[in-house]
C-alpha positions in Angstrom: -47.3 -30.4 -6.4 -47.6 -16.2 -5.5 -46.5 -11.9 -7.5 -45.7 -11.5 -3.8 -44.2 -8.7 -1.7 -40.9 -9.1 0.0 -41.3 -9.1 3.7 -38.9 -8.8 6.6 -38.1 -12.2 8.1 -37.4 -13.3 11.6 -34.2 -15.2 12.3 -34.2 -18.9 13.5 -31.5 -21.5 14.2 -31.8 -25.3 13.8 -29.0 -27.8 13.6 -29.1 -29.8 10.3 -27.4 -33.2 9.9 -25.1 -33.5 6.9 -24.6 -36.7 5.0 -23.3 -37.1 1.4 -26.0 -34.5 0.9 -28.3 -32.5 3.3 -31.4 -34.5 4.1 -34.9 -33.3 5.1 -35.2 -32.6 8.8 -38.2 -32.4 11.0 -39.9 -29.0 11.5 -38.9 -27.2 14.6 -41.2 -27.8 17.6 -42.0 -24.2 18.4 -43.2 -21.2 16.4 -41.3 -18.8 18.7 -38.8 -16.6 17.0 -37.2 -15.3 20.2 -34.3 -17.7 19.9 -33.1 -16.2 16.6 -34.0 -19.1 14.3 -34.7 -19.0 10.6 -37.2 -21.4 9.1 -37.8 -21.5 5.3 -40.7 -23.5 3.8 -41.0 -24.1 0.0 -44.5 -25.1 -1.3 -45.7 -26.5 -4.6 -48.6 -28.8 -5.7 -47.6 -32.4 -4.8 -44.2 -31.9 -3.2 -42.7 -34.1 -5.9 -40.8 -31.8 -8.2 -40.5 -28.0 -7.6 -40.5 -27.6 -3.9 -38.1 -30.5 -3.2 -35.7 -29.0 -5.8 -36.0 -25.6 -4.2 -35.4 -27.1 -0.8 -32.5 -29.2 -1.9 -30.8 -26.3 -3.8 -31.2 -24.0 -0.8 -29.7 -26.6 1.5 -26.8 -26.9 -0.9 -26.2 -23.2 -0.9 -26.3 -23.0 2.9 -24.0 -26.0 3.2 -21.5 -24.6 0.7 -21.4 -21.3 2.7 -21.1 -23.1 6.1 -24.6 -22.1 7.2 -25.8 -25.4 8.6 -28.1 -24.0 11.3 -31.0 -22.9 9.1 -34.0 -25.1 8.8 -35.3 -25.6 5.2 -38.2 -27.8 4.3 -40.9 -28.3 1.7 -44.5 -29.5 1.4 -47.4 -29.6 -1.1 -50.7 -27.9 -1.1 -52.4 -31.1 -2.4 -49.7 -33.7 -1.6 -50.0 -37.2 -0.3 -47.7 -38.7 2.3 -44.6 -40.6 1.6 -44.1 -40.5 -2.2 -40.6 -40.2 -3.7 -39.7 -37.3 -6.0 -40.2 -37.7 -9.7 -37.4 -39.3 -11.8 -36.8 -36.0 -13.6 -36.4 -34.1 -10.3 -33.9 -36.6 -9.0 -31.9 -36.5 -12.2 -31.7 -32.7 -12.3 -30.8 -32.7 -8.6 -27.9 -35.1 -9.3 -26.8 -33.0 -12.2 -26.5 -30.0 -9.9 -24.7 -31.6 -7.0 -27.3 -32.6 -4.6 -29.6 -35.6 -3.9 -33.3 -36.0 -3.3 -33.4 -39.8 -2.8 -34.4 -39.5 0.9 -37.2 -37.0 0.2 -40.8 -38.1 0.9 -43.8 -36.0 0.0 -46.0 -34.5 2.7 -49.1 -32.3 2.7 -48.8 -28.7 3.9 -50.5 -28.0 7.2 -51.4 -24.7 9.1 -48.8 -25.7 11.7 -46.0 -25.8 9.1 -46.9 -22.4 7.8 -47.1 -21.0 11.4 -43.6 -22.3 12.2 -42.0 -20.9 9.1 -40.6 -17.4 8.8 -41.0 -17.3 5.0 -43.2 -19.5 2.9 -42.3 -19.5 -0.8 -44.9 -20.8 -3.3 -44.3 -21.6 -6.9 -47.4 -19.9 -8.4 -50.3 -17.7 -7.4 -52.8 -20.5 -7.0 -50.6 -22.1 -4.3 -50.0 -18.7 -2.7 -53.7 -18.2 -2.4 -54.2 -21.7 -1.0 -51.6 -21.2 1.7 -53.2 -17.9 2.7 -56.6 -19.6 2.8 -55.2 -22.3 5.0 -53.4 -20.0 7.4 -54.8 -16.4 6.9 -53.0 -15.1 10.0 -49.7 -15.9 8.3 -50.4 -14.1 5.0 -47.6 -11.6 5.4 -44.9 -14.3 5.3 -46.3 -16.0 2.1 -44.5 -15.0 -1.1 -43.9 -16.1 -4.7 -40.5 -17.7 -5.1 -40.2 -15.8 -8.4 -40.4 -12.5 -6.6 -36.7 -13.1 -5.7 -35.7 -13.7 -9.3 -33.3 -11.2 -11.0 -34.6 -7.9 -12.2 -36.1 -8.0 -15.7 -37.6 -11.5 -15.2 -40.9 -11.9 -17.0 -42.1 -15.2 -15.5 -44.2 -14.6 -12.3 -44.5 -18.3 -11.6 -42.6 -21.6 -11.9 -44.4 -24.1 -14.1 -45.0 -27.7 -13.0 -42.7 -30.1 -14.9 -44.4 -33.3 -13.6 -44.8 -35.8 -16.5 -42.6 -33.7 -18.9 -39.3 -34.6 -20.4 -35.9 -34.0 -18.8 -35.2 -30.8 -20.7 -38.4 -29.3 -19.2 -37.1 -30.2 -15.7 -33.8 -28.6 -16.5 -35.6 -25.4 -17.6 -37.8 -25.4 -14.4 -34.7 -25.9 -12.3 -33.0 -22.9 -13.9 -36.0 -20.8 -12.8 -35.8 -22.3 -9.3 -32.0 -21.9 -9.1 -32.0 -18.2 -9.9 -35.0 -17.6 -7.6 -33.6 -19.5 -4.6 -30.3 -17.7 -5.2 -32.1 -14.4 -5.1 -33.8 -15.3 -1.9 -30.5 -16.3 -0.3 -28.9 -13.0 -1.4 -31.9 -11.1 0.0 -31.5 -12.7 3.4 -27.8 -11.9 3.4 -28.4 -8.3 2.4 -31.1 -7.9 5.1 -28.9 -9.3 7.8 -31.0 -12.3 8.4 -28.2 -14.7 7.4 -24.5 -14.2 8.1 -21.8 -16.3 6.5 -20.1 -18.7 9.0 -16.5 -17.9 10.0 -15.9 -21.6 10.3 -15.1 -22.9 6.8 
């Protein structure tokens, strides 16, 4: 481009724009959680494969459920600025009903971590790097796989960069079930509520 504990999350609201797909939005300006906003940040190594897929799939879930006022973004622990996602990530996204063509990579910053209510990393090395970068925010940093179904043996999500399309599909299945688990956790804990406007 995390196994983490599950923590309570503060609620936040941010209006997302919808196109043919849900595009990446700017991070909210304030770290205040007094306005009831939810901010989810996915982190991987270079922000080219795993975290954009997690971001895009979470946006799809939220859009399908009518929850268009949650901010979702992604970044990389060791990312550069402005690179497009890998070809494999784009292909897998298209196969699953969302697009990543507008995504551009960006490096994670302490400010991004501070603004987020939950920061989901793909592996333990990234989780440790996030905590080192923003130690005061360590309680919000988790492994995305900690939200996978019970009985899951994998504690991390491997990097498919440079691998074949089947490897990307396998990695996306891990991301899909983990992001789905995170969404269900937020619903069960009352941090998200399905929209009445469908």
